[in-house]
N, C-alpha and C positions, 0 to 999 in steps of 0.2 A: 625615311624608312623606320618602319616599327620593328621592334625587337622581336614579338611574338607573331609567328605564322598566323594563328588564328586570329589575332587582332588585324593582320593585314588582309586576309581573307574577308573578314567582316567589314571592314572599311572599303574594300574594293566593290563588296556588294552593294553596299549603300550608295557609292557614287554611280554604280550601274543602274540601280533604282531611279536615281534623280534623273541621269541621261534618258532612261527610258520614259519617264515621265515627260521630260522636256521635249523629247521626240514627238509625242502626241500633239503638240502645241504648234509644230511647224511643219505639218503636213504639206502645206501649201508653199512652203518656203523653198527657195531654190537651194537650200543647204540640206534639204531632206535626205539626199543619196549620202552624202558624205557624213551626216549624222548616223544614219543608219549602219554605215560601214565601221564607224568608231564604236558604236554599241556592239556589233558583232566581235570587234576585236577585244573590247572589254571582256566579253563573256567568256573568250578564249583565255584570257589572262587569269580570271577566276578559276576556271576549270584547271589550268595547270597548276595554279597556286593552292588548291585543295588537294593536291596529290601529296601521299607521305614525303616529308623531306628527309634528306640524308643527315641533316642535323638531329632528327629523332634517332639517337642512338640505340635506345632498348628496342626500337620497332626494327630497325636494320639489323641489329645483333639477333633478334628472334627469327627474322626472315633467312639469315645466313644458316643459323643451327637448325632450323628446319629443313634445309635444303642441303645440308652437308652431308656428303656420303659415307657410309658405315665402312670403317677400315679393321680387318680383322687380320692380327699378326701371328704367325706361326714360326716357331724355331724348335718345338720338341713335340715329337709325335707319339711318345709313349709306347715303346716296345715292351710286349706283354711276356710275363712268366711263364715257366712251362706248368706250374699247377696254381689255378687261381680258386681261392677259396669262395665258395658262392655266398655264405653269410656276410662275409666281409665286402664282397661286390655290392651287396644290397645296401650296404650302409655307406659305403664309399660314393657310389652313383648319386646319393642324395647330400652330401655333404660339398660345402662351398670354402671350408677352412684346410683344405689338404695342402700339403707340400707340392712344389712343382713337378717332381717326377713322378708322385702318387696321383696328382690330379690329372697329369697327361694318360697315365695307365687307365685310370677311371674314364676319362672321356673315350678312349679307344675300346674299352669294354663297352661303355654304353652304346656307341656307334655299332658295334659288332652285333650286339643283340639285337639293336633297332633293324639293322640292314637285314638280318635273317630271320626277322619277325619272331624272335623268342623272347620270351619274360624270363628274366633270371628267377623271379619269385616262382613262378611254376615250376620251372626246372627244379628248384630246390624242394617246393613241396611234394612234386612227382617222385622225388628220389627219397623222400622221409620215410624212415622204418619205424614200425611199431615194435616196441619191445615188449618183453613178457610173454605169458601164456596167450598164444594167439589160436583163434578157430580157423578153420578152413577156408570159411569166407573172407576172413581178414587177410589170410596169406594170399588168396586170390586176387583179392582187390590191391594189394601192394604189388603183386606180379603183373597185374593189369596196369597200374600206373608206369611202373618201371619200362614196359614195353611201350607204352604211349610216349614216354620220354625218349626212348631210343629212336621212336619213327620219327619225332620232331627232330632230334639232333641229326637224324641220317637225312631227311629231308633239306635241312638246313645246310647241312655239308656240301650235299651235291648242287644247291642252289649257288652257294658262294665259290666253290671250285669252278663252276661254269662262267659265272661274271668275272672272277680272279684272272683267269686265262685269257679272257678277251682284250686285257690291258698289259698283262705282263707276258713277255715274249721270250724269256731267258731259260725257258724250260716248261714242260707239261706237268703242273702239279696237281696233286690231290690232297684235299684237306678233309679231316675227320674230327667231328666235335664228338667228345666224349665227357661224359659225366659218371663220376664214380662217387656215391654218396653225397656229401657236399663238395667235392672237388669237380672243377671243369678243367679240361684238358684239350689242347688243340694239336693234333698230330699231322705230319706233312710227310707226303712221299711223291716221288717223280719217276720217270720214265727211266733215267739213270740209275736211281737209287730206291727200288722200289719198296725197301724197308721203311715201315713207319719210324719217323725220327719227331721228337717234340720240337715246337716251334722255335723256342728258346736256343736249341741246339742247331739250328739251321743259320745260313750266312747271315751277317750283319744286314748287308743289303736286302735279302729277302724280308727279314723282319721289319726293316725299315718301310719298305714299300707296302706291307701287309698293313702297317698303322696309318701310314701316309693316305692309302687307298681308301680305308675306311672312313677316315676322319673327313676327307674332303669330299668324298662321292655322297656321303649321308649329309653332312652339316652344309656344305654349298648348296644344296637342294632343299634344304629346311630354313632353320633360323638365319643362316647366313647367305641365303639367297639374295643377290642384288648387291651384295656386299664387294669391296675392293680387298681381295686376298693378297696380303704382303708374305711372302716366302723368303726366309733367310737361308741361303745355300741349300737348296733341296738336293737329295740325291747324292750326296757327298760321300756315302759309304756304298754307292752302286757300282757295277761295272761299268766302263765307258760306254758299251753297247746298251746297256740298260739305262743309263742316263738319257740315251736317244729316244727310250720308249715313252718317257715322261712327256715328249712333246705332244704325242698322241693324246696322253691323259689329260694334258692341259688345255687341249683344243676342245675336249670334251666339258672339262669345266667353265670354260669360257662362254659356255651357252648361258649360264646363270651367274657368272661372275667377271670381273675384270681383274686379271692375274699380274701382280709385278714381283719378279724374284731377283734377288742378286746371286751371282756365281763368279767363281774364278776358274772354272771347268771349260775348256774349249768343248767339251763334248755337250755342255748344256746350251751351247748357241746354236740355234737352227739356222744354218745357213741359206736355207730357201726362203726365210724371213728375215734378212737383215734389216728391213725397215722397221721392226720391232725393237732392235738392239739399241741400246744407249751406253755411252761410254761415260764413266762417271770419273771426274778429275776436280782437283784443287786448281781454281782460276789465279791470277795475278794479285788479286784482292783478297786471296784466302778463302774465297766462297765456294761451296761445293756446287759444281755444275753439272747436269745430266744432258748430254750433247747426242743427238742422232749422227754427227759427223764423227765417225771413230777415230779420226785422226786430228781432232781439234786439240788434246792435249800436247800432241807432237809438236805443234806450231806455236805454242806458248815460249816466247824467248825468256831463257833463264830456269825453264822448267824441264825436268827429265821424268816423264811420268808414263814410260811406255807400259808399265804393269797395268795401267787401267785398261788398256785395249788388247792385253796379250790374249785373254780368251777368244774374242771376236777374230784376230789374225790368226791364231792357232787353228780355230776351227776351220778357216778357210786355207790354209797354207799347211801347217805342221801336221795338222791330222788328216791330211790329204790322202795317205796310204789308208787312213780307215774308210774313207768314201769307196776306195777300191774294193775293199772288202764286202761291201754291200751290192757289188755288181751295178757300179755306175759308169756313165760315159761323162767324164769331166770336160767341160768347154770353158777355156779362160776368156775373160772378159776385163775390160779396164777398171771399171768402178762398179760401186754397190748399185747405183742407180740402173746401169746395164743389167746388172743380176735382177734386179726388181722387175723391169719391164719384160725380159725373156722368159723369166719363171712364169709370169702372168699369161704370155703369149703361148708357152708351152701347153699350160693347161687347158687354154681355149682351144687350140688345135686338136689335143688329144679328145675333148668333149664333143668336139664336131667331126671326129674321125678322120680328120686330114693326115694324121702323123699316127703310128702305131710303134713308138721304139722299143726295142728288143730291151732295152738298158735303160735305166732312169737317166735323163739328161740332168747334170748338176753342173749349175753356171757358178763359176768362181771368181769373185773380183780379185785382182791383183795389184790395185792401188795406182794403176797407170801403165803406160807401155814398158817403163823401168822396171815393174816387178814381174813382168812376163817371163823372163829368161828363169828367174830363181824358181818362180812357182812350178815351171814347166818341169824343171828339173827334178824337184820335189815329187811331183806327180808322176813322172815317168820312172824315177829310181834309176835300178841298173838297165832296165829296158830302153831300147832305142826307140820306141813308139812314142812319139810326142802326141799331147792332147791338141785338138784343134782351137784356134785362138780367133777371137772376132775382136776387131778393131775399128775405130772410127775412120773416116776418110780424110783425116787431116795429115799434115806432114809428118810427124812421128810415126803414125800407122802406115803410112805409106812407104816410109824408109824401111821399117820393119819387114813388111811385106816383101820386099825387094830382096830383103837379106835372108828370109826363112820361109821354109816351106808350110803347108797348113795354117797358112795365114788366111782369113776370109775378112774382107774389107766391107763394112757396111754399106758403104756408098755404092757397090755393085746392086743392092736392091733399093736403091732411093734414086730420085730423079737429080739428086744434087752430088756434085763429085767430092765435096768434102761434108758429106751427110753424117749424121750421128743416130743413134738408136731411137732417139725421140722423132726422127724423120721418116721411120716406118710407117707412122700413121697418118691417116688423111689430115692435112694441116688444117682444114676449116673445123673439124672436129676436136681436134687436139687444142686447137686455139679458144674454143667454147671453155673448154675445163682450165686453161691457163688465165682465163679472163676472171674466173670465179677464185681462183688460186692466188693471183696475185693482189697483195694489200694497197690497192689503188686509193690514194688520197681523194677525199670529198671534192676537191676543186678541179679534178681531172675530169673531162667530159667524155673523152674517147675510151673505148674498151679495146683490149688487146685484139679481140677477134675481129675488129673493124679495120685494123691495119695491118693483119696478117699477109705476108708476102710467099710466093711459092717458091722463089728462086733463091732464098736464103735459109739456113739452118734455123730450127725452130729457137734453139737455145740462145743463138746469138741474137735473135730478135727480142727474146725475152729480156736479156742483158741490156740491149739498145732501148727498150721501152722503159724499163726501170730508171736506167740514167737520165733519159729525157724528161720523166715525170716525177724524178726524185724519191723512186721507190727504193727502199733497203731492201737488197735480198742477202737474208742472213747465210750464214754459213751452213751447208746442207741442204740447200733448198732444192737442190736437183734430186735428192732422195725423198725428199717431202713430196715433191711433184710427181715422181714416179710411184710412190705409195698411193696417191690420189686417183691417178690413173690405173693402176693395178685394181683396186676396188672396183672401178667401172669395168674394165674389160672382165673380172671374175664374176661380175652381176650378169654376164651373159646379154647386155643390152647392145644396141647399135650405136651408142653415142659415141664410142671410140675407133672401132672397126667393125665391119660387117663383111658377108662373103660377096656381096655385090661391089665392094670399094676394089678398085684396081690394085691398091697396096696390099690386099689380103693375099692375092696368088703370089706376090714377091716374098712376103712372109712364109708362105708353105715352101717356097723354093729355098728358102735361107735355112729353114730348120731340117730340110732334107739335106743339107751339107753336113750337119752334125751327126 
């Protein structure tokens, strides 16, 4: 074998030419067909050998760098001072050697002026006063410029107030931008405190969201568009209910960017989208792991890392009282995958007008049957009213149903006595999704949808298929499968469930129980 790839390709090409020439002399030979086939195989080999090789380190590196996504990290959002000196703004906006704090403030100011379509230089120039003896025409001109500046600032104030209140739900705020000579000020008032107060004197949470809102709404739509945004502990100064408002804001940002954020706050965990949550912990080899299995750290022998999943668990259990504050109807389910499926079905049924719940239905995973009683106690508090509970039709579920009231068994709405949430869907349809989901080895010819049976729970069949074909089902595969199916349900297609399916009516009946 030759050492140089280009030399190898050249040698193969020469051999190919010789074979092709030889082939012309044997057209009448019985070996004609075999020779032609050999030449075609040679041609394929040459074509494959001509492709860029992994040994070409520079080429591979250039390719990776070209396709590497852009990451943008944020930890400081630049709260503004009460008095902003415009000449200094003009200087700092164009500087690149500012300290961390001043750079953050400069960025916030830059995005503020850009968002409200104000030019800081124009605002400064319009407020410039001519000194000395002035003619009436000069006085009138200065007055006209100041009037123009007031109009610009008033229009910008109204636009910003309207836009800000679409996202911030913790009060109805009014912002007023004011320029006094070379100084720019931001005043804030609200329905509770109608008097004007400078932004710097308002709550730290309001200041934080003001800066956060500006920076991300502007930059994510411009030079940070399509970047992956990395946020370190966003919203730590916000009220718990205000932290929840960030979910809606993140959904908007996610139209142009992928967002990853770290948090220790249970209020920053969206219980309606647990499939997005990852537990971060140190494994037995000392490596940092991000897992969709929120209990993965707990299963490590010799490790005690409950803090890694506290926010998620608290969002589902300890902060249950908070869900009641927002007028929700909680329903307890066994696991995270149940929550994912039912949330998707809830949205589907509402969109089709099949259910119209008076309260928001919130599905709360309990970590299995053993967690039902504890979570139910947290939910009900001093009240004797217990939330409804949805359980699988297996032995633990049937046993609890016999012991407690308000227990709903999934198998009542499936054709299987031991049916699970997955069995609410038509098996032939869900099997096609599972076939694409499973990491099937190349040597396995049959697909999962070829062997699906109607008389056995889907999850049992998936596990049996995996064992039979040596497929490794990683921890948390049920949640990942649920997430895949949820996307299809929310797309509104008929790939998973349609109104014409017999299972659809049973799903409607189930939700009517909630």
